[in-house]
C-alpha positions as CSV (number, residue, x, y, z in Angstrom):
1,M,33.3,28.9,170.7
2,L,36.9,29.0,169.5
3,S,39.5,28.0,171.9
4,R,42.3,30.3,172.9
5,S,44.8,28.5,170.7
6,C,42.7,29.2,167.6
7,Y,42.6,32.9,168.5
8,A,46.3,32.9,168.8
9,K,46.8,31.3,165.4
10,V,44.5,33.8,163.8
11,A,46.3,36.7,165.4
12,I,49.6,35.4,164.3
13,K,48.4,35.0,160.7
14,R,47.1,38.6,160.6
15,L,50.4,39.9,162.0
16,V,52.4,38.0,159.4
17,K,50.2,39.4,156.6
18,Q,50.5,42.9,157.9
19,T,54.3,42.6,158.2
20,L,54.6,41.2,154.7
21,S,52.4,43.9,153.4
22,L,54.5,46.6,155.1
23,K,57.8,45.1,153.7
24,I,56.4,45.0,150.1
25,R,55.3,48.6,150.4
26,K,58.7,49.7,151.7
27,R,60.5,47.8,149.0
28,N,58.3,49.3,146.2
29,F,58.9,52.8,147.7
30,V,62.6,52.3,147.8
31,N,62.6,51.1,144.2
32,F,60.6,54.1,143.2
33,R,63.0,56.5,144.8
34,R,65.9,54.7,143.1
35,S,64.3,54.9,139.7
36,K,63.7,58.6,140.1
37,K,67.3,59.2,141.0
38,K,68.4,57.2,138.0
39,E,66.2,59.2,135.7
40,D,67.6,62.5,137.2
41,F,71.1,61.2,136.6
42,I,70.4,60.2,133.0
43,M,68.8,63.6,132.3
44,S,71.7,65.5,133.8
45,K,74.1,63.7,131.5
46,N,72.1,64.6,128.3
47,A,72.9,68.4,128.5
48,F,75.9,70.8,129.1
49,T,76.0,73.1,131.9
50,L,77.0,76.8,131.3
51,L,80.4,76.2,132.7
52,E,81.1,73.2,130.5
53,L,79.9,75.2,127.4
54,L,82.3,78.1,128.2
55,V,85.2,75.7,128.7
56,V,84.5,74.1,125.2
57,I,84.3,77.5,123.6
58,A,87.6,78.6,125.2
59,I,89.3,75.4,124.0
60,I,88.1,75.9,120.5
61,G,89.3,79.6,120.6
62,I,92.7,78.5,121.7
63,L,93.0,75.9,118.9
64,I,92.0,78.5,116.3
65,A,94.6,80.9,117.7
66,L,97.2,78.2,117.4
67,L,96.2,77.3,113.8
68,L,95.9,80.8,112.4
69,P,99.7,81.6,112.2
70,A,100.2,78.3,110.4
71,V,97.4,79.1,107.9
72,Q,98.8,82.6,107.3
73,A,102.3,81.1,106.9
74,A,101.0,78.7,104.3
75,R,99.2,81.5,102.4
76,E,102.3,83.7,102.5
77,S,104.4,80.8,101.2
78,A,102.0,80.4,98.3
79,R,102.1,84.1,97.5
80,R,105.9,84.1,97.6
81,F,105.9,81.1,95.2
82,Q,103.6,83.1,92.8
83,C,106.0,86.1,93.1
84,T,108.9,83.8,92.2
85,N,107.0,82.5,89.2
86,N,106.2,86.1,88.0
87,L,109.9,86.9,88.1
88,M,110.8,83.8,86.2
89,Q,108.3,84.6,83.5
90,L,109.8,88.1,83.2
91,G,113.2,86.6,83.0
92,V,112.2,84.3,80.2
93,A,110.6,87.2,78.4
94,V,113.9,89.2,78.7
95,K,115.9,86.3,77.3
96,H,113.4,85.9,74.4
97,Y,113.9,89.5,73.6
98,E,117.6,89.1,73.5
99,S,117.2,86.0,71.2
100,N,115.2,88.0,68.8
101,R,116.9,91.4,68.9
102,G,120.5,90.4,69.8
103,V,120.6,92.6,72.9
104,L,118.8,92.8,76.2
105,P,116.1,95.5,76.4
106,A,117.3,99.0,77.4
107,G,116.3,100.0,80.9
108,T,115.0,103.3,79.5
109,V,115.4,105.5,76.4
110,N,116.1,109.2,76.3
111,E,118.2,111.7,74.3
112,T,120.1,112.9,77.4
113,G,120.8,111.8,80.9
114,P,120.6,111.5,83.8
115,I,116.9,110.5,84.0
116,R,114.7,112.7,86.2
117,N,111.7,111.3,87.9
118,V,109.3,113.6,86.0
119,P,107.0,113.0,83.0
120,V,109.3,114.8,80.5
121,G,111.3,113.0,77.8
122,N,111.0,109.7,76.0
123,H,111.3,107.3,79.0
124,L,109.8,104.2,77.3
125,G,111.0,101.6,79.6
126,W,112.0,97.9,79.5
127,I,108.6,96.5,80.3
128,P,106.8,97.8,77.1
129,R,109.5,96.2,75.0
130,I,108.9,92.7,76.4
131,L,105.1,92.8,76.2
132,P,104.8,90.3,73.3
133,Y,106.7,87.7,75.3
134,I,104.4,87.8,78.3
135,E,101.2,87.4,76.2
136,Q,100.4,91.1,76.0
137,T,100.7,91.6,72.2
138,P,97.4,93.6,71.9
139,L,98.8,96.2,74.3
140,Y,102.2,96.2,72.6
141,E,100.6,97.0,69.2
142,K,99.1,100.2,70.7
143,I,102.6,101.6,71.4
144,D,104.3,104.0,69.0
145,F,108.0,103.4,69.8
146,S,109.0,106.4,67.7
147,K,107.4,108.6,70.3
148,G,107.8,109.0,74.1
149,C,105.9,107.3,76.9
150,Y,104.0,110.5,77.7
151,D,103.1,111.4,74.1
152,P,99.4,111.6,73.4
153,E,99.7,108.6,71.1
154,N,100.9,106.4,74.0
155,R,98.8,107.7,76.8
156,E,96.3,104.9,76.7
157,V,99.1,102.5,77.3
158,W,100.7,104.8,79.9
159,F,97.4,104.8,81.9
160,A,96.6,101.1,81.2
161,P,95.9,98.9,84.2
162,I,98.3,96.4,85.6
163,F,98.3,92.8,84.6
164,P,99.0,89.9,86.9
165,T,102.5,89.1,85.8
166,L,103.7,92.5,87.1
167,A,101.9,92.3,90.5
168,C,103.4,90.7,93.6
169,P,100.5,88.8,95.4
170,S,101.9,89.9,98.8
171,D,101.6,93.6,97.8
172,A,97.9,94.6,97.8
173,N,98.8,98.0,96.3
174,S,100.1,96.5,93.1
175,Y,96.5,95.5,92.2
176,R,95.0,98.9,92.3
177,Y,95.6,102.4,91.0
178,S,97.5,104.9,93.1
179,T,95.2,107.2,95.1
180,R,97.4,110.1,94.1
181,D,98.4,109.7,90.5
182,G,96.1,107.1,89.1
183,L,98.9,105.2,87.4
184,A,99.2,101.4,87.7
185,Q,102.6,100.5,89.2
186,S,104.8,97.5,88.7
187,S,106.1,95.3,91.6
188,Y,109.2,94.3,89.6
189,M,112.2,96.5,88.8
190,A,115.2,96.1,86.5
191,C,118.7,96.8,88.0
192,H,120.8,99.6,86.6
193,G,123.8,99.2,88.9
194,G,125.3,98.5,92.2
195,E,125.4,102.1,93.5
196,E,122.8,104.6,94.6
197,T,123.1,106.9,91.6
198,S,120.9,108.4,89.0
199,I,119.9,106.4,85.9
200,N,122.5,107.3,83.2
201,L,124.6,106.1,80.4
202,D,127.6,105.1,82.6
203,N,125.7,102.8,85.0
204,N,127.5,99.5,85.7
205,G,124.3,97.4,85.7
206,V,122.5,95.6,82.9
207,F,119.5,97.9,82.3
208,S,120.5,101.5,82.1
209,L,119.9,104.5,79.9
210,N,120.0,103.5,76.2
211,S,121.8,100.3,77.1
212,K,122.5,97.6,74.5
213,I,124.0,94.9,76.7
214,R,124.4,91.3,75.6
215,S,124.7,88.3,77.9
216,R,128.3,87.9,76.9
217,D,129.0,91.5,78.0
218,I,128.3,90.5,81.6
219,F,131.8,89.6,82.6
220,D,130.9,88.6,86.2
221,G,128.7,85.9,84.8
222,T,124.9,85.9,84.5
223,S,124.5,83.7,87.6
224,N,126.2,86.4,89.7
225,T,124.4,89.5,88.3
226,V,121.0,90.8,89.3
227,F,118.7,91.4,86.4
228,L,115.4,92.1,88.2
229,G,114.0,92.4,91.7
230,E,110.9,93.3,93.5
231,S,109.9,96.4,95.5
232,V,106.9,97.5,97.5
233,I,104.4,100.0,96.2
234,F,102.9,102.4,98.8
235,N,100.0,104.4,97.5
236,E,98.8,106.2,100.6
237,P,99.8,109.9,100.3
238,N,101.0,111.7,103.5
239,Q,100.6,108.7,105.8
240,R,104.0,108.1,107.0
241,H,103.0,106.0,109.9
242,S,101.7,103.3,107.6
243,W,105.1,103.0,106.0
244,Y,106.9,102.6,109.3
245,A,104.5,99.9,110.4
246,T,106.4,97.4,108.3
247,S,110.0,96.1,108.5
248,I,111.0,98.5,105.6
249,T,113.1,101.5,106.3
250,Y,112.2,104.7,104.4
251,I,114.8,107.4,104.2
252,L,113.1,110.5,102.9
253,P,115.0,113.3,101.2
254,E,114.5,115.6,104.2
255,E,116.0,113.0,106.5
256,K,118.9,112.4,104.2
257,E,119.7,116.1,104.3
258,I,119.7,116.1,108.1
259,A,121.9,113.0,108.2
260,D,124.3,114.4,105.7
261,G,124.7,117.6,107.7
262,N,123.5,120.2,105.3
263,N,126.3,122.5,106.6
264,E,125.1,122.1,110.2
265,S,127.3,121.6,113.3
266,E,127.8,118.0,114.6
267,E,125.8,118.8,117.7
268,S,122.9,120.1,115.7
269,K,123.0,117.1,113.4
270,K,122.9,114.7,116.4
271,T,120.0,116.5,118.0
272,D,118.0,116.5,114.8
273,V,118.5,112.8,114.1
274,E,117.7,111.9,117.7
275,S,114.5,113.9,117.6
276,M,113.4,112.1,114.5
277,A,113.8,108.8,116.2
278,T,111.0,109.4,118.7
279,S,107.8,107.6,118.5
280,D,105.9,110.7,117.5
281,R,108.0,110.6,114.3
282,E,105.8,107.8,113.0
283,Y,102.7,110.0,112.8
284,I,104.2,113.1,111.3
285,P,102.8,113.7,107.8
286,S,105.4,114.0,105.2
287,K,105.3,116.2,102.0
288,Y,106.9,113.3,100.1
289,V,104.9,110.5,98.5
290,Y,105.6,107.6,96.2
291,G,107.0,108.9,92.9
292,G,106.3,106.1,90.5
293,L,105.3,107.1,87.0
294,G,103.7,103.9,86.0
295,W,104.8,100.5,84.7
296,A,105.4,101.8,81.2
297,S,107.8,104.5,82.2
298,G,111.6,103.8,82.4
299,T,112.1,105.9,85.6
300,P,112.7,104.8,89.2
301,G,109.2,103.3,89.2
302,T,110.6,100.4,87.1
303,I,114.4,100.7,87.6
304,R,116.3,100.3,90.8
305,N,119.8,99.5,92.1
306,T,121.5,97.5,94.8
307,G,123.3,100.5,96.4
308,N,121.4,100.1,99.8
309,P,120.5,96.9,101.8
310,V,117.2,95.1,101.0
311,N,114.2,96.8,102.6
312,T,116.0,100.2,102.8
313,L,114.5,102.7,100.4
314,V,115.8,106.2,99.6
315,G,113.4,106.6,96.7
316,P,111.5,107.1,94.7
317,F,109.8,109.9,96.7
318,C,108.6,113.2,95.3
319,N,107.2,116.5,96.6
320,W,106.5,117.9,93.1
321,E,103.5,117.8,90.8
322,M,102.7,114.4,89.4
323,P,100.0,113.3,86.9
324,S,96.6,112.7,88.4
325,A,93.8,110.6,87.1
326,T,90.5,108.8,87.8
327,H,89.2,105.7,86.2
328,N,85.4,105.8,86.0
329,N,82.8,104.5,83.5
330,D,79.9,106.8,84.3
331,S,81.2,109.5,86.7
332,S,80.0,113.0,86.4
333,D,82.3,115.9,85.6
334,E,82.1,117.0,89.2
335,E,83.2,113.6,90.5
336,R,86.1,113.5,88.0
337,D,87.5,116.7,89.4
338,D,87.7,115.2,92.9
339,F,91.3,114.0,92.3
340,V,92.6,117.4,91.5
341,N,94.7,118.6,94.5
342,D,94.0,121.8,96.4
343,E,96.9,123.7,94.9
344,V,95.8,122.9,91.4
345,A,92.2,123.8,92.0
346,A,93.1,127.1,93.6
347,E,95.5,127.9,90.8
348,K,92.8,127.1,88.3
349,S,90.2,129.4,89.9
350,E,92.7,132.3,90.3
351,D,94.0,132.4,86.7
352,E,92.5,130.2,84.1
353,T,95.1,131.2,81.5
354,E,98.0,130.4,83.7
355,Y,96.4,127.1,84.7
356,K,96.2,126.0,81.0
357,T,99.9,126.7,80.5
358,R,100.8,124.6,83.5
359,Y,98.4,121.7,83.3
360,E,96.8,119.7,80.5
361,S,93.4,118.1,81.1
362,I,92.7,115.0,79.0
363,E,90.2,112.3,78.7
364,I,91.2,108.8,77.5
365,K,88.7,106.3,76.4
366,A,90.1,102.9,77.4
367,S,88.4,99.6,76.7
368,D,86.8,99.3,80.2
369,S,86.7,102.8,81.5
370,I,87.0,106.5,80.8
371,I,90.2,108.0,82.2
372,S,90.1,111.6,83.1
373,A,93.6,112.9,83.8
374,I,95.5,116.1,84.5
375,I,99.1,116.1,83.3
376,P,101.5,118.9,84.3
377,T,103.2,120.5,81.4
378,P,107.0,120.6,81.0
379,K,106.9,124.2,82.2
380,I,106.4,122.9,85.8
381,Y,109.6,120.9,85.6
382,E,111.9,123.6,84.4
383,K,113.6,123.7,87.8
384,E,115.6,120.6,88.7
385,L,115.3,119.3,92.2
386,P,117.8,116.9,93.9
387,G,115.1,114.4,94.8
388,Q,114.2,113.9,91.1
389,F,117.4,111.9,90.6
390,L,117.0,109.5,93.5
391,V,116.3,105.9,92.5
392,G,116.1,103.5,95.5
393,G,116.5,99.8,95.9
394,Y,114.6,96.6,96.4
395,S,112.1,95.6,99.1
396,S,109.1,93.4,99.7
397,Y,106.3,92.4,102.1
398,H,107.7,88.9,102.2
399,T,109.0,87.9,105.6
400,G,112.8,88.3,105.8
401,G,113.8,89.7,102.4
402,A,113.0,90.1,98.7
403,N,113.1,88.0,95.6
404,H,115.8,88.7,92.9
405,L,116.1,87.3,89.4
406,M,119.7,86.5,88.4
407,G,120.8,86.6,84.8
408,D,120.8,82.8,84.5
409,G,117.1,82.7,85.4
410,S,117.5,81.5,89.0
411,I,115.7,83.2,91.9
412,R,117.5,84.3,95.0
413,F,115.8,85.4,98.2
414,I,118.2,88.0,99.5
415,T,117.9,89.2,103.1
416,P,118.8,92.5,104.7
417,N,121.6,90.7,106.5
418,T,123.5,90.1,103.3
419,A,126.8,92.0,103.4
420,L,126.3,95.3,101.6
421,S,129.6,95.0,99.7
422,V,128.5,91.6,98.3
423,Y,125.0,92.9,97.4
424,Q,126.4,96.0,95.6
425,K,128.7,93.8,93.5
426,M,125.7,91.6,92.5
427,G,124.1,94.7,90.9
428,S,127.2,95.3,88.8
429,R,127.9,93.4,85.6
430,D,131.7,94.0,85.3
431,D,133.4,94.4,88.7
432,N,135.5,91.3,87.7
433,R,135.0,89.8,91.2
434,P,132.0,87.4,91.2
435,N,130.6,86.9,94.6
436,K,128.5,84.1,96.2
437,I,125.9,84.7,98.9
438,H,126.3,82.6,102.0
439,E,123.1,82.7,104.1
């Protein structure tokens, strides 16, 4: 039999083994828990929470919002540079014309003046004459200069689409036809003087009625005299609110009559002008629309003056009949009649004979489209209206002003803050007091 001491040794050994086994199990369990926590920690770091995702999206949105103005400014800077380049090309073309012909091109041609903003008369403007110098010789060769702009022989050119040199990149309307008259408009206008007056023989600018000015006849110096400038084209009829949404001021003929008094009392004038300054004024449809007669016509659509500050227009607006046209390749006769306004359609249905004496329906086969047009006859324009002699000034969608081409070929960006007296003298060729702009 084993002694008591042997039993004690065996018991101690068993207790030690059990203790060691318990410690090993505990240590393994702890290591297992730690490994699980580590895995959880690693997994949580491999994915975004919803809150983190929303924060990242917000930060990206803020960065885009901060960058967009800079991108837009860069794009507008490029468009303004292209506009400047267009004006310089036109200036070179005008100088080439003078080199070949001995004189600068006439602003417009007609037997009598002043020029009315209606399609009656010769009115072949300055742009058709410089076409060979801006790489438009094929179009130039289609013009019969012995006849007027609205003559049947020249109607294909009259209704011809615009080409890039005449379109300001910042003015989207310069690249499409007018929704009212179907005539392509030019963004660039010649200067007939420094006063808001009709286009006539006695204008003090360079490009006036039947003018034959030479560079040496510009006594103020070509570097001080405006040759060309840019102006906006607004083709949305009867949407006055879209005009006032810009920084450009439009003074329509009816507003000018109120401002001038029209034989009303001072109290009545004050009330009328104040009522027109309300916010509702922006959404009142006007009977006046843009009165441009196309880039080939030497009327206020291609000739302006410096009589008013930049971005202040008193014309050309019209509330009388203007040519209408559609440009379609395969449109039906019914579709081509959609552009005829309600008054014309009603008049046509009531009296076919009277309609034919007042309107001429034509169809012109151009190179890329069929132009269906309705042209009012001279009978409609027998009565002269005061608004037909308004010309207007220069404007643009560039921020802060408009580009002007001086006689020496330089470009000046003139702002509305330029002193009006200085600006008016820049439009004159012989006021004998050259002026410098200090901006």
